N, C-alpha and C positions, 0 to 999 in steps of 0.2 A: 764533361758528361761522368758523372760517378760510376764507379764499376763497385755496384751491388751483391759479387759474388758472394761474399765471405756473410752474409744474413742469418744464414742459418746457423748455431750454437753445433759443437761439436757433440753435447749429451743427447740432441733432439738427431743429429744422425745417428747416433750410434744408437737409440731407439726404433729407429726406421730399419736397421739394420738388423736389429734384436728380432723385430718380429718380422721381418723377410725370411730370417733364419727358422723363425716358429713357424711359419708355411708351408715353408719346405719339408720341415718334418713332420708336420701332421699330413700332408697331401703324400709323403713316405709312408706312412702309418696308413692310411687308407687305400693308398696301393696295393699294400702287403695285406691287408684285410679283406680286398676286394678279391686279390689273387689268389688267397685261403679258401675265400668262400667259392669259389668257380672252381678251384679242381675238387673242394667238397661235394658242388651241387653239380659238378661238368655232367651228367647223364642229364641235367633239367633243363640245362641252358638253354637248350633251341625254345623247347616249351616257356621259361619265363620270357625270351627274349620276344616271342610269338603274345605271351600276353600283353606284354607294353606296347606292342603296337598295336596289338587289337583296343586299348585303352586309349590310345593317344587317337585311333581313329575314330571314336565313337567322342571321346571329347570334342574333336574338330568337326564333328556334325551335329554333336547337341543332342547326342541318344544318352549323353552318361546319366 
């Protein structure tokens, strides 16, 4: 039986690695943005969470 582990070219592996690095960077930026908004709107956070929970409940019972 032939071993087929080397079927993927190096350029393809580098592109996959580059995409994964870009995804990690975007997630880090989103995390920083969300934490910045959370500190900016810190006193409104429970109200926003309650509103999201109410919207989800209304969506689930088809009242929205």
